[in-house]
N, C-alpha and C positions, 0 to 999 in steps of 0.2 A: 793200296789204301792211300798212299801219298798223292798219286795223281788226282784221285777223287777229292781229297782235302784241298788240293791246289785249285780245282775248279770251284768248289764251294767258297773258298776264300776270295777268289776273284769276284764271284757273284755277290758275296756279302759286301765287298768294298764298293761295288757299284750301288748297292742299296744304301749304304751309309753316305756316299758322296752325293747321290741324288737327293737324299733327305736334307743334308746340310745345305746344298745349293737352294733347295726350296725354302728352307728357313731363312737363308740370307736374303732372298728376294720377297717371299710371301706375296706372290702375284695374284691379282684379280683380273679377270677378263671382262671388259665392258665393250659390248658391240664388236667383239673380236679383237679389241685392243688390250694389250697387257699393261696393267697399272700396278707397280710395286708398292708394298706397304712395309717391307722389312728393313733390316739394318743397312741394306745396300744403299739406301738413300743418303746415308752419311758420306759415302764415297763418290756419289754422282751417278748420272744417268748411264754412262758407259759401264760402270760396275754392275748396275742392276741388269742391264742387257746381257752382259757377259755371264752373270750368275744364272740367268734364265736359260741361256743357250747351253751352258754346262749341265744344267738339270736335265734338259731334253736329251743331251748327248749321253749322259749316264743312264737315262731310262732306256735308250736304244741299246747301250752296252748290256743292260740287265736282260733284255730280250735275246741278245746275241749269245750271252753266256747260258741262258736257258736252253737255247738250241744246242750249244756245245755239251751241256749236261745230257741231253737226249742222245746225241751221237756217242758220247762216252759210254753210256749204258749199253748201246749196241756193240761198241768196240770191245768191251770187256766180256761180252757173251761169246763172241765168235772170233776174236783176235786176242792177242796178249795185251797187257796193260800198256797204255801210251807212256812215253818218257816225260819226266818233268820238264826237260829242255824243250820238248815239242809244245807243251802247254805254255811255257814262258814265251816262246817265239810267237805262238798264236796270239797271246795277250798283247805283245808289242805290235803285231800286225793289225790288231783291232783298234787299239787305243791311239796309235800314232796318226793315221789318216783322219780319224774322227776329231781329235783335238786340233789338228791343223785346219780342218774344215771350220771348226768353231772360231779359231783365231782369225781366219780370213773374214768371217762375217763380223766379228767384233772390230777388226781394223776398218772395214768398210763403214760400219756404223759410226765409229769415232771420227773418221774422216768426214762423213756426211754431217755430223753434228758441228764440227769445226767450220765447215763451209757454209752452214746455214746462216742467213743474214738476220733472222729473227730469233730471239731467245726462246727457249723451250718453256711452254706453259707448265708451271709446277703442278697444276692440278692434273695434268695428263702424263707427267714425267717422261716416259720413253718415247711417246709418239707426238709428231707434229700436227696434232689435231687442232681444230679451231673452235671446238665447243667444250665447255666444262663437263666434268663427269656427271654431276647431278642433273644436268639437262640433256644428257646424251640421248639421241634418238637411235636406238639400236636398229640395225638393218638398213639405215640410210647410207647413201654413198658419200661419206664425209672424207675430207683429205686425211691421208695417213702417211706415215713415214714408209717409203717403199722398201727400204732396207729391212725394217722390222717385219713388214708384211711378207716379203718374199722369203726371208729366212725362216719364219714360222711355217710358211707354206711348204718349203723344202723339208724341214725337219719333221713336220707332222706327216708329210708324205712318206718319208723314210720309216717313221714309227709305224704307220699303217701297214706298209709292205712287210716289215719285219714281224709285226704282230700276226699277220696272216701266215707267214712262214712258220711261226711258233706253233700255231694251231695245226698246220699240216704235219709238222714233225711230231707233235703230240699224238695225233691219230696213228702215225706210222709206228712210233716206238711203243705205244700201248699195244698195238697188234703184234709187234715183235715179241714183247715180254709175255703176252698171253700164249702165243704160239710156242714159245720156248718152254713154258710150263707144260703144255700139252705134249710136245714132242719128246721131252726128256722123261716125263712120267716118273717111274720108280727109280730112274738113274740118279736122281738128285735127292738130297736129304729133305726131311720135312722142314728143317730150319731154313734151308735155302728157298723152299717154296713160300714160306711165310715172308721171308725178306723180299722176294720178288713181288708178292702181293702188296707189301707195304710200299714198294716203289711205284706200283701202278696207282695206289691211292695218292701218293705224293704228286705224281704226274697229273692226275685228275684235278687235284686241288690247285696246282700251279697254273693250269690252263686258264684259270680266271684272270690271270695277269694281263694277257693281251686284250681280253674283252673290256677290262676297265680302261686300258689305254685308248682303245678304239672309241669307247664311249666319250672320253674326254675330247678326242678329236672331233667327234660328231657334234658335241655341244659347242665347241669353238666355231665350227663351220656354220652351224645354224644361226649364230649371232650376226652373221653377215647378211642373212636373208630374211630372218623372221624377227618379230618383236617378242622376244622371250623375256621371262622374269629376270630381274637383276641378280637373284641369288644363284642363278646358274653360272654366273661368272666365278663364284667360289666352287661350285660343283665340279667345274672343269679341272681345277687344281687338285681337289680332293680325289677325283677319279684317278689322276696321274699318280698321286702319292699312295694309293692303295697297293700299287705294284711292289714297292720295296717292303711293304708290311706283310703281304701275303706269303712271300717266299720263305722267310724264316719260320713263320708259324706252321707252314706245311711240314717242316721237319720236326718241329717241337710236338705237334699233335700226333703224327703217324710213326715216328721213330721212338720206340719204348725207352731207350737209355737217355735220349734227349729229354723226353717228358719226365723221366725219373729225376734227372739232374735239376730241371727247372722247378719241379714240385718238391724237391728236397728229400726224395726217397733214396735210400742207400741200398741198392741191390747189385749183386754180383752178376755180371753178364759175361758169358763166354764168347770169345770171338767166333764169328760165323764165317765159314768158308764154303764156297760152292765150286764144284767141279763142272766146268763148262766146256763145250766143244769149240773147236777152232773152225776157221773157214775151210772151204774145200781145197784150198791150195796147201793146207797144212794139216796132216792127219794126227799130229800129236796134240795132247790135251794140256791145258794150262789151268792151274789152280788159282782161282780168283778170290780175293778178299773184298767184299762189298763194304 
């Protein structure tokens, strides 16, 4: 149970941090350009850019930990529970290069701003564009800050690839769980069958996350080539922010004791355990607590 709690805690932290970063920036996309409206403007353009890049980074972490949760569910079915140390080491390996990547982009942006001979237009904040927002012609080839453009291009590319991997892992783990129920049959308790069915429902609900992120990327991309309505600039951010909202609700809706806790119902629930098989290299069985 502890390894599962560690995974859920890591994923919850990415949800919280991405939401806080979004509140800090409150960005709007106009013609593919990011315009902040949040508290970050008090601290300057570099702070807004850093907050936006951190938000994208935590969204990617959200998807990575979603894949990790899928792999964990396979691992506890056919292998023994992973150690807490392994999960902590995995978290360090995920967060460190990602945060270094963000720091390098922020440093390049800050250096670019200091070297720029012209002051940044406050109406456009982060981007060295030559037109005001109210008269921006979306889809036209207007001058842009190359650091901002290429950093968004790289991060959105990473998000798109990771989102596709999440969908692929979902299809795989869903098939694994369903096959497990069929193969084990009467060898597992009815409580364990119900719990695995709940896991399948949670997985199905959570697979909406990568689709919302891909939708946000598509909206951002279209603004470079098409004359789209201005409200889509906010739809892009809303689409991204649905990711950290969907994840906790998937557990609240489909896990009974979470739903009872949130609704204020006091019900006694017994701990559910499942006897699962190990892999072919190990004939002994492990008792798993989900």
